[in-house]
Backbone as XML, in Angstrom:
<?xml version="1.0"?>
<chain id="A" units="angstrom">
  <residue number="1" name="MET">
    <atom name="N" x="100.688" y="77.908" z="70.340"/>
    <atom name="CA" x="99.808" y="77.575" z="71.844"/>
    <atom name="C" x="100.848" y="76.698" z="72.461"/>
  </residue>
  <residue number="2" name="ASN">
    <atom name="N" x="100.746" y="77.361" z="73.671"/>
    <atom name="CA" x="101.839" y="77.029" z="74.958"/>
    <atom name="C" x="100.821" y="75.606" z="75.872"/>
  </residue>
  <residue number="3" name="THR">
    <atom name="N" x="101.587" y="74.998" z="75.642"/>
    <atom name="CA" x="101.085" y="73.496" z="76.308"/>
    <atom name="C" x="101.778" y="73.002" z="77.627"/>
  </residue>
  <residue number="4" name="LEU">
    <atom name="N" x="102.592" y="73.655" z="78.041"/>
    <atom name="CA" x="103.488" y="73.365" z="79.378"/>
    <atom name="C" x="102.637" y="73.554" z="80.758"/>
  </residue>
  <residue number="5" name="ILE">
    <atom name="N" x="102.357" y="72.107" z="81.479"/>
    <atom name="CA" x="101.371" y="72.554" z="82.622"/>
    <atom name="C" x="102.170" y="73.215" z="83.703"/>
  </residue>
  <residue number="6" name="LYS">
    <atom name="N" x="101.750" y="74.348" z="84.226"/>
    <atom name="CA" x="102.686" y="75.612" z="85.012"/>
    <atom name="C" x="101.907" y="75.524" z="85.863"/>
  </residue>
  <residue number="7" name="GLY">
    <atom name="N" x="102.464" y="75.535" z="87.399"/>
    <atom name="CA" x="101.984" y="75.505" z="88.556"/>
    <atom name="C" x="101.938" y="76.987" z="88.663"/>
  </residue>
  <residue number="8" name="LYS">
    <atom name="N" x="100.760" y="77.355" z="89.777"/>
    <atom name="CA" x="100.400" y="78.583" z="90.180"/>
    <atom name="C" x="100.977" y="78.678" z="91.784"/>
  </residue>
  <residue number="9" name="ALA">
    <atom name="N" x="100.316" y="77.363" z="92.659"/>
    <atom name="CA" x="100.279" y="77.424" z="93.992"/>
    <atom name="C" x="100.229" y="76.139" z="94.371"/>
  </residue>
  <residue number="10" name="VAL">
    <atom name="N" x="101.257" y="75.630" z="95.700"/>
    <atom name="CA" x="101.130" y="74.682" z="96.216"/>
    <atom name="C" x="100.571" y="74.454" z="97.426"/>
  </residue>
  <residue number="11" name="HIS">
    <atom name="N" x="99.780" y="73.376" z="97.920"/>
    <atom name="CA" x="99.130" y="73.623" z="99.314"/>
    <atom name="C" x="99.105" y="72.010" z="99.665"/>
  </residue>
  <residue number="12" name="PHE">
    <atom name="N" x="99.339" y="71.777" z="100.914"/>
    <atom name="CA" x="99.280" y="70.391" z="101.732"/>
    <atom name="C" x="98.085" y="70.421" z="102.801"/>
  </residue>
  <residue number="13" name="ASP">
    <atom name="N" x="98.098" y="68.958" z="102.989"/>
    <atom name="CA" x="97.645" y="68.622" z="104.234"/>
    <atom name="C" x="98.217" y="67.432" z="104.540"/>
  </residue>
  <residue number="14" name="ASP">
    <atom name="N" x="97.459" y="66.610" z="105.767"/>
    <atom name="CA" x="98.140" y="65.188" z="105.972"/>
    <atom name="C" x="97.804" y="64.104" z="104.920"/>
  </residue>
  <residue number="15" name="GLN">
    <atom name="N" x="97.128" y="64.494" z="104.097"/>
    <atom name="CA" x="96.393" y="63.370" z="102.799"/>
    <atom name="C" x="97.052" y="63.531" z="101.333"/>
  </residue>
  <residue number="16" name="TYR">
    <atom name="N" x="96.698" y="65.304" z="101.034"/>
    <atom name="CA" x="97.137" y="65.388" z="99.797"/>
    <atom name="C" x="98.179" y="66.485" z="99.152"/>
  </residue>
  <residue number="17" name="LEU">
    <atom name="N" x="98.694" y="66.592" z="98.420"/>
    <atom name="CA" x="98.998" y="67.586" z="97.478"/>
    <atom name="C" x="98.591" y="68.165" z="96.751"/>
  </residue>
  <residue number="18" name="ARG">
    <atom name="N" x="98.343" y="69.386" z="96.564"/>
    <atom name="CA" x="97.585" y="70.163" z="95.637"/>
    <atom name="C" x="98.539" y="70.944" z="95.197"/>
  </residue>
  <residue number="19" name="VAL">
    <atom name="N" x="98.479" y="70.944" z="93.642"/>
    <atom name="CA" x="98.968" y="72.018" z="92.833"/>
    <atom name="C" x="97.861" y="72.834" z="92.180"/>
  </residue>
  <residue number="20" name="GLU">
    <atom name="N" x="97.765" y="73.959" z="92.083"/>
    <atom name="CA" x="96.943" y="74.769" z="91.490"/>
    <atom name="C" x="97.689" y="75.260" z="90.015"/>
  </residue>
  <residue number="21" name="LEU">
    <atom name="N" x="97.302" y="74.847" z="89.019"/>
    <atom name="CA" x="97.939" y="75.465" z="87.862"/>
    <atom name="C" x="97.477" y="76.830" z="87.481"/>
  </residue>
  <residue number="22" name="GLU">
    <atom name="N" x="98.264" y="77.374" z="86.532"/>
    <atom name="CA" x="98.067" y="78.841" z="86.157"/>
    <atom name="C" x="96.713" y="78.700" z="85.531"/>
  </residue>
  <residue number="23" name="ASP">
    <atom name="N" x="96.431" y="77.738" z="84.408"/>
    <atom name="CA" x="94.836" y="77.868" z="84.194"/>
    <atom name="C" x="93.832" y="77.420" z="84.849"/>
  </residue>
  <residue number="24" name="GLY">
    <atom name="N" x="93.995" y="77.400" z="86.202"/>
    <atom name="CA" x="92.872" y="77.404" z="87.274"/>
    <atom name="C" x="92.462" y="75.856" z="87.496"/>
  </residue>
  <residue number="25" name="ARG">
    <atom name="N" x="92.813" y="74.977" z="86.798"/>
    <atom name="CA" x="92.473" y="73.629" z="87.315"/>
    <atom name="C" x="93.573" y="73.160" z="88.719"/>
  </residue>
  <residue number="26" name="ILE">
    <atom name="N" x="93.278" y="72.377" z="89.107"/>
    <atom name="CA" x="93.836" y="71.904" z="90.842"/>
    <atom name="C" x="94.043" y="70.483" z="90.729"/>
  </residue>
  <residue number="27" name="ILE">
    <atom name="N" x="95.355" y="70.073" z="90.536"/>
    <atom name="CA" x="96.018" y="68.595" z="90.335"/>
    <atom name="C" x="95.943" y="68.321" z="92.122"/>
  </residue>
  <residue number="28" name="LEU">
    <atom name="N" x="95.203" y="67.088" z="92.360"/>
    <atom name="CA" x="95.505" y="66.718" z="93.804"/>
    <atom name="C" x="95.570" y="65.184" z="93.875"/>
  </residue>
  <residue number="29" name="THR">
    <atom name="N" x="96.753" y="64.876" z="94.389"/>
    <atom name="CA" x="97.509" y="63.465" z="94.701"/>
    <atom name="C" x="97.803" y="63.099" z="96.115"/>
  </residue>
  <residue number="30" name="PRO">
    <atom name="N" x="97.723" y="61.926" z="96.318"/>
    <atom name="CA" x="97.627" y="61.801" z="97.741"/>
    <atom name="C" x="99.398" y="61.625" z="98.331"/>
  </residue>
  <residue number="31" name="MET">
    <atom name="N" x="99.606" y="62.346" z="99.412"/>
    <atom name="CA" x="101.023" y="62.718" z="99.934"/>
    <atom name="C" x="101.713" y="61.236" z="99.757"/>
  </residue>
  <residue number="32" name="SER">
    <atom name="N" x="101.036" y="59.987" z="100.243"/>
    <atom name="CA" x="101.551" y="58.801" z="100.213"/>
    <atom name="C" x="102.427" y="58.556" z="98.781"/>
  </residue>
  <residue number="33" name="TRP">
    <atom name="N" x="102.173" y="58.990" z="97.824"/>
    <atom name="CA" x="102.756" y="58.865" z="97.025"/>
    <atom name="C" x="104.435" y="59.541" z="97.014"/>
  </residue>
  <residue number="34" name="TYR">
    <atom name="N" x="104.593" y="60.211" z="97.519"/>
    <atom name="CA" x="105.982" y="61.154" z="97.911"/>
    <atom name="C" x="106.664" y="60.670" z="99.437"/>
  </residue>
  <residue number="35" name="LYS">
    <atom name="N" x="106.930" y="59.524" z="99.019"/>
    <atom name="CA" x="107.775" y="59.086" z="100.295"/>
    <atom name="C" x="108.527" y="60.130" z="100.951"/>
  </residue>
  <residue number="36" name="GLU">
    <atom name="N" x="109.620" y="60.342" z="99.929"/>
    <atom name="CA" x="110.285" y="61.757" z="100.783"/>
    <atom name="C" x="109.737" y="62.672" z="101.408"/>
  </residue>
  <residue number="37" name="LEU">
    <atom name="N" x="108.725" y="63.266" z="100.782"/>
    <atom name="CA" x="108.224" y="64.363" z="101.529"/>
    <atom name="C" x="107.473" y="64.157" z="103.051"/>
  </residue>
  <residue number="38" name="GLN">
    <atom name="N" x="106.746" y="62.839" z="103.022"/>
    <atom name="CA" x="105.664" y="62.161" z="104.347"/>
    <atom name="C" x="106.707" y="62.666" z="105.212"/>
  </residue>
  <residue number="39" name="ASN">
    <atom name="N" x="107.905" y="62.867" z="105.548"/>
    <atom name="CA" x="108.251" y="62.990" z="107.248"/>
    <atom name="C" x="108.471" y="64.405" z="106.989"/>
  </residue>
  <residue number="40" name="LEU">
    <atom name="N" x="108.272" y="65.397" z="106.468"/>
    <atom name="CA" x="108.845" y="66.133" z="106.485"/>
    <atom name="C" x="107.592" y="67.382" z="107.422"/>
  </residue>
  <residue number="41" name="SER">
    <atom name="N" x="107.642" y="68.336" z="108.274"/>
    <atom name="CA" x="107.130" y="69.144" z="108.790"/>
    <atom name="C" x="106.319" y="70.350" z="107.802"/>
  </residue>
  <residue number="42" name="LEU">
    <atom name="N" x="105.194" y="70.773" z="107.638"/>
    <atom name="CA" x="104.365" y="71.670" z="107.220"/>
    <atom name="C" x="105.396" y="72.960" z="106.967"/>
  </residue>
  <residue number="43" name="VAL">
    <atom name="N" x="105.812" y="73.132" z="107.553"/>
    <atom name="CA" x="106.939" y="74.458" z="107.903"/>
    <atom name="C" x="108.133" y="73.967" z="106.555"/>
  </residue>
  <residue number="44" name="GLN">
    <atom name="N" x="108.402" y="72.603" z="106.743"/>
    <atom name="CA" x="109.318" y="72.413" z="105.759"/>
    <atom name="C" x="108.832" y="72.003" z="104.129"/>
  </residue>
  <residue number="45" name="LEU">
    <atom name="N" x="107.591" y="71.489" z="104.073"/>
    <atom name="CA" x="106.950" y="71.470" z="103.044"/>
    <atom name="C" x="106.642" y="73.050" z="102.097"/>
  </residue>
  <residue number="46" name="GLN">
    <atom name="N" x="106.735" y="73.776" z="102.949"/>
    <atom name="CA" x="106.248" y="74.969" z="102.383"/>
    <atom name="C" x="107.543" y="76.124" z="101.982"/>
  </residue>
  <residue number="47" name="GLN">
    <atom name="N" x="108.485" y="75.137" z="101.881"/>
    <atom name="CA" x="109.738" y="75.562" z="101.439"/>
    <atom name="C" x="110.077" y="75.606" z="100.254"/>
  </residue>
  <residue number="48" name="TYR">
    <atom name="N" x="108.989" y="75.190" z="98.815"/>
    <atom name="CA" x="109.380" y="74.759" z="97.760"/>
    <atom name="C" x="109.522" y="75.944" z="97.171"/>
  </residue>
  <residue number="49" name="GLN">
    <atom name="N" x="109.853" y="75.875" z="95.953"/>
    <atom name="CA" x="109.878" y="76.849" z="94.434"/>
    <atom name="C" x="109.620" y="76.246" z="93.624"/>
  </residue>
  <residue number="50" name="PHE">
    <atom name="N" x="109.191" y="76.966" z="92.556"/>
    <atom name="CA" x="108.828" y="76.284" z="91.175"/>
    <atom name="C" x="110.138" y="76.508" z="90.240"/>
  </residue>
  <residue number="51" name="ILE">
    <atom name="N" x="110.255" y="75.412" z="89.477"/>
    <atom name="CA" x="111.381" y="75.314" z="88.765"/>
    <atom name="C" x="111.006" y="74.999" z="87.265"/>
  </residue>
  <residue number="52" name="CYS">
    <atom name="N" x="112.155" y="75.164" z="86.397"/>
    <atom name="CA" x="111.550" y="75.103" z="84.862"/>
    <atom name="C" x="110.456" y="75.412" z="84.546"/>
  </residue>
  <residue number="53" name="GLN">
    <atom name="N" x="110.481" y="76.649" z="84.335"/>
    <atom name="CA" x="109.163" y="77.724" z="84.095"/>
    <atom name="C" x="107.953" y="77.055" z="84.585"/>
  </residue>
  <residue number="54" name="ASN">
    <atom name="N" x="108.286" y="77.057" z="85.872"/>
    <atom name="CA" x="106.825" y="76.692" z="86.692"/>
    <atom name="C" x="106.319" y="75.300" z="86.172"/>
  </residue>
  <residue number="55" name="THR">
    <atom name="N" x="107.138" y="74.570" z="85.530"/>
    <atom name="CA" x="106.570" y="73.228" z="85.544"/>
    <atom name="C" x="107.085" y="72.283" z="86.348"/>
  </residue>
  <residue number="56" name="GLY">
    <atom name="N" x="107.997" y="72.504" z="87.347"/>
    <atom name="CA" x="108.391" y="71.686" z="88.175"/>
    <atom name="C" x="108.128" y="72.212" z="89.671"/>
  </residue>
  <residue number="57" name="ILE">
    <atom name="N" x="108.192" y="71.326" z="90.875"/>
    <atom name="CA" x="108.521" y="72.175" z="92.070"/>
    <atom name="C" x="109.756" y="71.322" z="92.986"/>
  </residue>
  <residue number="58" name="GLU">
    <atom name="N" x="110.435" y="72.112" z="93.324"/>
    <atom name="CA" x="111.903" y="71.903" z="94.250"/>
    <atom name="C" x="111.999" y="72.082" z="95.614"/>
  </residue>
  <residue number="59" name="TRP">
    <atom name="N" x="111.911" y="71.126" z="96.391"/>
    <atom name="CA" x="112.631" y="71.101" z="97.521"/>
    <atom name="C" x="114.173" y="71.424" z="97.884"/>
  </residue>
  <residue number="60" name="SER">
    <atom name="N" x="114.710" y="72.472" z="97.642"/>
    <atom name="CA" x="116.022" y="72.461" z="97.446"/>
    <atom name="C" x="116.797" y="72.030" z="98.760"/>
  </residue>
  <residue number="61" name="GLU">
    <atom name="N" x="116.286" y="72.311" z="99.659"/>
    <atom name="CA" x="117.472" y="71.709" z="101.288"/>
    <atom name="C" x="117.415" y="70.521" z="101.330"/>
  </residue>
  <residue number="62" name="PHE">
    <atom name="N" x="116.165" y="69.414" z="100.712"/>
    <atom name="CA" x="116.149" y="68.217" z="100.707"/>
    <atom name="C" x="116.151" y="67.368" z="99.301"/>
  </residue>
  <residue number="63" name="ASP">
    <atom name="N" x="116.762" y="68.296" z="98.228"/>
    <atom name="CA" x="117.270" y="67.758" z="96.923"/>
    <atom name="C" x="116.301" y="66.768" z="96.569"/>
  </residue>
  <residue number="64" name="TYR">
    <atom name="N" x="115.011" y="67.306" z="96.482"/>
    <atom name="CA" x="113.628" y="66.502" z="95.967"/>
    <atom name="C" x="113.331" y="67.559" z="94.627"/>
  </residue>
  <residue number="65" name="GLN">
    <atom name="N" x="112.827" y="66.781" z="93.707"/>
    <atom name="CA" x="112.038" y="67.647" z="92.373"/>
    <atom name="C" x="110.993" y="66.817" z="92.075"/>
  </residue>
  <residue number="66" name="LEU">
    <atom name="N" x="109.989" y="67.548" z="91.897"/>
    <atom name="CA" x="108.790" y="66.937" z="91.392"/>
    <atom name="C" x="108.190" y="67.587" z="90.079"/>
  </residue>
  <residue number="67" name="SER">
    <atom name="N" x="107.955" y="66.817" z="88.771"/>
    <atom name="CA" x="107.284" y="67.219" z="87.742"/>
    <atom name="C" x="105.838" y="67.287" z="88.005"/>
  </residue>
  <residue number="68" name="ILE">
    <atom name="N" x="105.394" y="68.528" z="87.346"/>
    <atom name="CA" x="103.887" y="68.643" z="87.607"/>
    <atom name="C" x="103.293" y="67.530" z="86.945"/>
  </residue>
  <residue number="69" name="GLU">
    <atom name="N" x="103.796" y="67.583" z="85.601"/>
    <atom name="CA" x="103.288" y="66.714" z="84.657"/>
    <atom name="C" x="103.056" y="64.980" z="85.336"/>
  </residue>
  <residue number="70" name="SER">
    <atom name="N" x="104.207" y="64.681" z="85.934"/>
    <atom name="CA" x="104.016" y="63.630" z="86.471"/>
    <atom name="C" x="103.117" y="63.344" z="87.275"/>
  </residue>
  <residue number="71" name="MET">
    <atom name="N" x="102.713" y="64.365" z="88.118"/>
    <atom name="CA" x="101.397" y="63.881" z="88.922"/>
    <atom name="C" x="100.187" y="63.478" z="88.198"/>
  </residue>
  <residue number="72" name="LEU">
    <atom name="N" x="99.999" y="63.683" z="86.728"/>
    <atom name="CA" x="98.951" y="63.493" z="86.386"/>
    <atom name="C" x="98.935" y="62.014" z="85.262"/>
  </residue>
  <residue number="73" name="ILE">
    <atom name="N" x="100.398" y="61.867" z="85.547"/>
    <atom name="CA" x="100.493" y="60.241" z="85.115"/>
    <atom name="C" x="101.228" y="58.995" z="85.972"/>
  </residue>
  <residue number="74" name="ALA">
    <atom name="N" x="101.497" y="59.766" z="86.947"/>
    <atom name="CA" x="102.051" y="58.575" z="88.020"/>
    <atom name="C" x="101.327" y="57.571" z="88.236"/>
  </residue>
  <residue number="75" name="VAL">
    <atom name="N" x="102.019" y="56.330" z="88.575"/>
    <atom name="CA" x="101.626" y="55.542" z="89.275"/>
    <atom name="C" x="102.431" y="55.506" z="90.482"/>
  </residue>
  <residue number="76" name="PRO">
    <atom name="N" x="101.614" y="55.166" z="91.447"/>
    <atom name="CA" x="101.980" y="55.028" z="93.117"/>
    <atom name="C" x="103.089" y="54.067" z="93.111"/>
  </residue>
  <residue number="77" name="GLN">
    <atom name="N" x="104.224" y="54.350" z="93.755"/>
    <atom name="CA" x="105.311" y="53.504" z="93.738"/>
    <atom name="C" x="105.228" y="51.970" z="94.587"/>
  </residue>
  <residue number="78" name="LYS">
    <atom name="N" x="104.254" y="52.410" z="95.210"/>
    <atom name="CA" x="103.686" y="50.682" z="95.620"/>
    <atom name="C" x="103.479" y="49.760" z="94.913"/>
  </residue>
  <residue number="79" name="MET">
    <atom name="N" x="102.618" y="50.487" z="93.518"/>
    <atom name="CA" x="101.780" y="49.848" z="92.575"/>
    <atom name="C" x="102.415" y="49.144" z="91.630"/>
  </residue>
  <residue number="80" name="ALA">
    <atom name="N" x="103.825" y="50.214" z="91.562"/>
    <atom name="CA" x="104.656" y="49.800" z="90.077"/>
    <atom name="C" x="105.084" y="48.708" z="90.215"/>
  </residue>
  <residue number="81" name="ALA">
    <atom name="N" x="105.509" y="47.952" z="89.172"/>
    <atom name="CA" x="106.004" y="46.629" z="88.922"/>
    <atom name="C" x="106.951" y="46.505" z="87.959"/>
  </residue>
</chain>
C-alpha cells in the first residue's frame, strides 16, 4: 500500500493555498502560514513544481520548498512557541 501523500495540482488566492491530492482530497491552508510566499505575485506563485515523488512543492527561483504532509500537521509560525 502506498501511503505517500502526493500532490496533483496547486491553486492560490489571496487567503489560501490549496493542494489537490492524487486521491481526490484537497488540503486548504492559510497563505499567512507561508510568509515567504505572501509577497509573491500570482504569476510567481504559479512557477512551482512538484518534487520528491510529488510529496513536496518547490519554488526554485525563490529557494523555497514545502512538504505537503507538513500542511496537515503544521502549526502557524506565529502560534509556535
